[in-house]
Backbone as CSV, one residue per row, in Angstrom:
resi,resn,N_x,N_y,N_z,CA_x,CA_y,CA_z,C_x,C_y,C_z
1,MET,28.511,-42.333,124.835,28.768,-41.077,124.031,28.413,-39.883,124.869
2,THR,29.187,-38.848,124.715,28.924,-37.666,125.442,27.860,-36.773,124.670
3,GLY,27.353,-35.736,125.205,26.454,-34.864,124.546,26.985,-34.239,123.299
4,TYR,28.347,-33.846,123.370,29.003,-33.179,122.225,29.103,-34.237,121.089
5,GLU,29.417,-35.316,121.407,29.456,-36.371,120.316,28.071,-36.696,119.665
6,TRP,26.954,-36.597,120.440,25.733,-36.725,119.901,25.391,-35.493,118.971
7,ILE,25.612,-34.285,119.534,25.443,-33.172,118.669,26.248,-33.143,117.386
8,SER,27.566,-33.574,117.485,28.348,-33.664,116.362,27.786,-34.632,115.320
9,LEU,27.341,-35.831,115.852,26.696,-36.885,114.907,25.487,-36.425,114.283
10,GLY,24.641,-35.603,115.006,23.469,-35.152,114.348,23.741,-34.011,113.442
11,ILE,24.629,-33.189,113.682,25.121,-32.118,112.580,25.612,-32.810,111.336
12,SER,26.504,-33.770,111.531,26.961,-34.649,110.434,25.891,-35.302,109.611
13,SER,24.951,-35.876,110.287,23.825,-36.511,109.561,23.068,-35.428,108.790
14,VAL,22.849,-34.317,109.305,22.066,-33.327,108.547,22.861,-32.896,107.315
15,ALA,24.204,-32.746,107.509,25.154,-32.268,106.495,25.031,-33.380,105.367
16,LEU,25.033,-34.650,105.783,25.071,-35.845,104.798,23.642,-35.685,103.991
17,LEU,22.544,-35.504,104.740,21.220,-35.444,104.162,21.184,-34.201,103.128
18,VAL,21.734,-33.117,103.404,21.759,-32.027,102.571,22.573,-32.301,101.298
19,ALA,23.687,-32.968,101.532,24.658,-33.269,100.433,23.875,-34.299,99.476
20,ILE,23.124,-35.244,99.959,22.398,-36.214,99.119,21.361,-35.471,98.404
21,LEU,20.608,-34.633,99.045,19.453,-33.905,98.324,20.025,-32.977,97.262
22,SER,21.184,-32.352,97.622,21.732,-31.534,96.590,22.217,-32.284,95.338
23,TRP,22.871,-33.370,95.616,23.412,-34.338,94.507,22.148,-34.731,93.645
24,LEU,21.002,-35.201,94.237,19.869,-35.602,93.541,19.355,-34.436,92.666
25,LYS,19.182,-33.332,93.242,18.719,-32.148,92.554,19.601,-31.740,91.375
26,SER,20.849,-31.755,91.485,21.898,-31.423,90.470,21.850,-32.499,89.385
27,ASN,21.550,-33.751,89.816,21.502,-34.784,88.796,20.234,-34.652,87.908
28,LYS,19.165,-34.348,88.523,17.832,-34.073,87.788,18.054,-32.834,86.921
29,LEU,18.684,-31.870,87.291,18.953,-30.602,86.520,19.870,-30.948,85.205
30,ALA,20.765,-31.770,85.560,21.737,-32.132,84.476,20.887,-32.946,83.395
31,LYS,20.003,-33.834,83.792,19.207,-34.587,82.870,18.421,-33.674,82.000
32,LEU,17.807,-32.738,82.683,16.928,-31.592,81.966,17.797,-30.833,80.925
33,GLN,19.004,-30.514,81.311,19.863,-29.700,80.454,20.236,-30.547,79.299
34,ILE,20.456,-31.887,79.361,20.777,-32.839,78.326,19.635,-32.977,77.428
35,GLN,18.477,-33.073,77.909,17.181,-33.112,77.153,17.023,-31.858,76.277
36,GLU,17.227,-30.715,76.904,17.147,-29.469,76.200,18.118,-29.369,75.063
37,LEU,19.400,-29.762,75.267,20.390,-29.770,74.248,20.083,-30.714,73.086
38,GLU,19.543,-31.832,73.512,19.079,-32.879,72.424,17.978,-32.244,71.580
39,GLU,17.064,-31.529,72.119,15.904,-30.927,71.459,16.355,-29.913,70.598
40,LYS,17.368,-28.987,71.052,17.920,-28.022,70.250,18.558,-28.573,69.140
41,LYS,19.268,-29.605,69.231,20.009,-30.274,68.166,19.044,-30.850,67.027
42,ARG,18.030,-31.432,67.650,16.923,-31.974,66.814,16.283,-30.848,65.949
43,LEU,15.899,-29.703,66.558,15.385,-28.671,65.845,16.305,-27.996,64.936
44,LYS,17.559,-27.992,65.188,18.565,-27.428,64.268,18.555,-28.210,62.934
45,ASP,18.261,-29.482,63.035,18.433,-30.259,61.897,17.027,-30.410,61.067
46,GLU,15.971,-29.651,61.402,14.752,-29.619,60.815,14.555,-28.369,59.939
47,PRO,13.711,-28.502,58.868,13.554,-27.377,58.114,12.469,-26.384,58.826
48,LYS,12.703,-25.239,58.517,11.691,-24.067,59.016,11.290,-23.286,57.797
49,LEU,10.009,-23.533,57.462,9.350,-23.113,56.217,8.604,-21.882,56.409
50,ASN,8.561,-21.059,55.405,7.784,-19.884,55.451,7.304,-19.522,54.041
51,VAL,6.178,-18.756,53.930,5.613,-18.563,52.600,5.385,-17.050,52.543
52,ALA,5.648,-16.481,51.307,5.392,-15.024,51.032,5.024,-14.860,49.631
53,ILE,4.387,-13.761,49.368,4.094,-13.465,47.964,5.024,-12.236,47.615
54,SER,5.716,-12.428,46.426,6.716,-11.513,46.145,6.424,-11.104,44.693
55,LYS,6.598,-9.751,44.446,6.360,-9.145,43.099,7.637,-8.728,42.557
56,LEU,7.909,-9.245,41.353,9.183,-8.700,40.586,8.568,-8.223,39.233
57,GLY,8.775,-6.913,38.978,8.207,-6.310,37.799,6.794,-6.595,37.624
58,THR,6.287,-7.205,36.564,4.978,-7.418,36.364,4.506,-8.858,36.788
59,SER,5.518,-9.638,37.300,5.284,-11.018,37.764,5.115,-11.035,39.259
60,SER,4.303,-11.947,39.674,4.119,-12.266,41.143,4.492,-13.728,41.382
61,TYR,5.063,-14.043,42.539,5.466,-15.354,42.877,4.973,-15.766,44.340
62,PHE,4.632,-16.974,44.522,4.534,-17.477,45.747,6.042,-17.987,46.144
63,VAL,6.596,-17.571,47.143,8.005,-17.932,47.573,7.992,-18.703,48.826
64,VAL,8.565,-20.004,48.751,8.499,-20.839,49.874,10.075,-20.791,50.246
65,ALA,10.417,-20.385,51.441,11.734,-20.319,51.903,11.989,-21.278,53.018
66,ASN,13.094,-21.834,52.986,13.535,-22.820,54.171,14.648,-22.052,54.884
67,THR,14.419,-21.635,56.104,15.503,-20.933,56.965,15.972,-21.825,58.023
68,GLY,15.575,-23.054,58.095,16.028,-23.968,59.083,17.199,-24.677,58.646
69,GLY,17.627,-25.722,59.511,19.056,-26.318,59.243,18.803,-27.677,58.560
70,GLY,17.620,-28.072,58.183,17.425,-29.314,57.434,16.581,-29.221,56.243
71,SER,16.620,-30.305,55.376,15.862,-30.263,54.157,14.444,-30.562,54.320
72,ALA,13.634,-30.067,53.361,12.282,-30.529,53.315,12.046,-31.403,51.999
73,TYR,11.746,-32.554,52.073,11.559,-33.441,50.981,10.103,-33.611,50.467
74,GLN,9.950,-33.772,49.110,8.629,-33.927,48.550,7.605,-32.822,48.913
75,LEU,8.250,-31.541,48.879,7.473,-30.404,49.252,6.250,-30.203,48.281
76,ASP,5.083,-29.884,48.832,3.956,-29.648,47.942,3.310,-28.468,48.497
77,VAL,2.721,-27.567,47.655,2.038,-26.325,48.092,0.672,-26.382,47.532
78,SER,-0.256,-26.003,48.366,-1.628,-25.883,48.009,-2.375,-24.649,48.569
79,LEU,-3.489,-24.209,47.999,-4.292,-23.066,48.522,-5.446,-23.661,49.117
80,ILE,-5.897,-23.186,50.361,-7.032,-23.653,51.070,-8.071,-22.695,50.787
81,ASP,-9.423,-23.165,50.462,-10.496,-22.397,50.251,-10.292,-21.482,49.068
82,CYS,-9.604,-21.818,48.025,-9.343,-20.961,46.875,-9.663,-21.724,45.625
83,ASN,-10.694,-21.313,44.866,-11.096,-22.143,43.761,-10.286,-21.831,42.547
84,ASP,-9.625,-20.560,42.470,-8.697,-20.251,41.436,-7.415,-21.165,41.457
85,ASN,-7.044,-21.446,40.282,-5.650,-22.143,40.188,-4.674,-20.993,39.865
86,LEU,-4.032,-20.525,40.971,-3.122,-19.394,40.854,-1.709,-19.742,40.511
87,PHE,-1.332,-21.010,40.619,0.047,-21.490,40.336,0.143,-21.907,38.925
88,LEU,0.959,-21.156,38.093,1.091,-21.366,36.594,2.057,-22.439,36.423
89,ASP,3.052,-22.608,37.203,4.123,-23.751,36.919,4.067,-24.849,37.968
90,ALA,3.083,-25.013,38.750,3.034,-25.939,39.803,3.130,-27.491,39.195
91,SER,2.410,-27.746,38.092,2.292,-29.047,37.678,3.746,-29.555,37.360
92,GLU,4.659,-28.700,36.846,5.999,-29.168,36.515,6.869,-29.143,37.727
93,ARG,6.600,-28.410,38.727,7.591,-28.143,39.724,7.156,-28.780,41.169
94,LEU,5.976,-29.192,41.313,5.471,-29.831,42.550,5.157,-31.315,42.294
95,PRO,5.333,-32.159,43.289,6.079,-31.836,44.513,7.634,-31.704,44.214
96,HIS,8.118,-30.675,44.974,9.545,-30.245,44.714,10.359,-31.337,45.565
97,PRO,11.355,-32.017,44.955,12.104,-33.170,45.538,12.792,-32.771,46.922
98,GLU,13.424,-31.617,46.859,14.242,-31.245,48.087,14.380,-29.784,48.183
99,LEU,13.910,-29.101,49.206,14.127,-27.771,49.515,15.270,-27.730,50.567
100,LYS,16.387,-27.409,50.164,17.559,-27.409,51.149,17.574,-26.103,52.094
101,PRO,18.398,-26.266,53.198,18.446,-25.065,54.147,18.847,-23.809,53.269
102,ASP,18.307,-22.755,53.732,18.691,-21.413,53.239,18.459,-21.306,51.698
103,SER,17.389,-22.023,51.281,16.981,-21.888,49.787,15.472,-21.623,49.766
104,ALA,15.170,-21.200,48.462,13.711,-20.912,48.419,13.201,-21.449,47.036
105,LEU,11.906,-21.626,47.006,11.140,-22.255,45.771,10.207,-21.148,45.396
106,LYS,10.366,-20.616,44.044,9.423,-19.548,43.536,8.412,-20.270,42.659
107,LEU,7.136,-20.105,42.876,5.993,-20.477,41.977,5.375,-19.368,41.434
108,LEU,5.402,-19.375,40.107,4.689,-18.173,39.375,3.291,-18.227,39.636
109,ALA,2.691,-16.970,39.932,1.395,-16.843,40.304,0.556,-15.961,39.289
110,ALA,-0.678,-16.391,38.988,-1.530,-15.532,38.173,-2.668,-14.865,38.891
111,PHE,-2.272,-13.551,39.382,-3.262,-12.878,40.007,-3.982,-11.902,39.031
112,ASP,-5.226,-11.699,39.340,-5.978,-10.531,38.554,-6.693,-9.613,39.518
113,LEU,-7.337,-8.666,38.869,-8.062,-7.724,39.663,-9.021,-8.247,40.672
114,ASP,-9.562,-9.368,40.424,-10.636,-10.008,41.304,-9.989,-10.934,42.279
115,SER,-8.655,-11.124,42.269,-7.981,-12.044,43.219,-8.146,-11.477,44.623
116,ALA,-8.262,-12.395,45.524,-8.176,-12.099,47.045,-6.981,-11.353,47.479
117,LEU,-7.066,-10.681,48.595,-5.958,-9.937,49.135,-5.111,-10.808,50.135
118,LYS,-5.777,-11.939,50.602,-5.138,-12.859,51.493,-5.324,-14.254,51.094
119,TYR,-4.384,-15.131,51.266,-4.450,-16.445,50.944,-3.985,-17.370,52.091
120,GLN,-4.671,-18.496,52.252,-4.256,-19.523,53.195,-3.526,-20.659,52.405
121,VAL,-2.128,-20.757,52.638,-1.335,-21.668,52.008,-0.957,-22.793,52.931
122,LYS,-1.068,-24.114,52.352,-0.801,-25.213,53.041,0.504,-25.797,52.404
123,LEU,1.443,-26.058,53.285,2.694,-26.783,52.881,2.700,-28.280,53.473
124,THR,2.918,-29.157,52.579,3.274,-30.511,53.102,4.631,-31.010,52.589
125,TRP,5.241,-31.763,53.525,6.570,-32.297,53.120,6.997,-33.469,53.950
126,LYS,7.996,-34.145,53.724,8.550,-35.198,54.487,9.783,-34.770,55.140
127,ASN,9.990,-35.163,56.304,11.322,-34.783,57.115,12.304,-35.742,56.671
128,LYS,13.465,-35.574,57.308,14.554,-36.599,56.828,14.337,-38.016,57.307
129,LEU,13.386,-38.309,58.145,13.095,-39.667,58.596,11.922,-40.156,57.710
130,GLY,11.444,-39.409,56.820,10.248,-39.776,55.830,8.940,-39.580,56.527
131,LYS,8.821,-38.910,57.659,7.591,-38.594,58.290,6.904,-37.402,57.616
132,ASP,5.548,-37.465,57.413,4.786,-36.455,56.909,4.691,-35.276,57.790
133,GLU,4.882,-34.059,57.298,4.721,-32.786,58.119,3.866,-31.885,57.355
134,GLN,3.205,-30.832,58.019,2.520,-29.866,57.285,2.412,-28.655,58.095
135,ASP,2.179,-27.574,57.457,1.921,-26.272,58.109,1.124,-25.372,57.214
136,ILE,0.370,-24.506,57.886,-0.568,-23.602,57.150,-0.105,-22.109,57.456
137,PHE,-0.087,-21.302,56.386,0.306,-19.970,56.520,-0.645,-19.069,55.830
138,TRP,-0.907,-17.845,56.472,-1.684,-16.853,55.896,-0.806,-15.765,55.160
139,VAL,-0.876,-15.597,53.942,-0.059,-14.588,53.268,-0.884,-13.478,52.546
140,ASP,-0.381,-12.293,52.556,-0.918,-11.187,51.974,-0.386,-10.904,50.557
141,LYS,-1.348,-10.445,49.632,-0.987,-10.232,48.273,-0.227,-8.868,48.151
């Protein structure tokens, strides 16, 4: 082989190596993108819960809203470090069988002048697979 052939073979080998490395990197990136899409799909099908205190006229409510894409099953609401029983209708309404996407649950609250200004609310529910989930929120009166 002549010198030119050796140089040509070397350049071709380097080009082949670059192509293989590029293919491996793009394959890895594609797998990461697929995982990200699957995670987004999974999160889209899960409930996203939030709690607020709302006042309508002379009545106050703890409002649990689901802004996610999935339902929360067997939803239960409790107050942490609060000795007062503020939920007037909780015994009849909790656990709530299903809180669907873009819906809310209102629980009538009994506040008085001595009531705290902030509450720690614990939500517990089951996801669509029956797995127990929970979250804690701080809400202002």
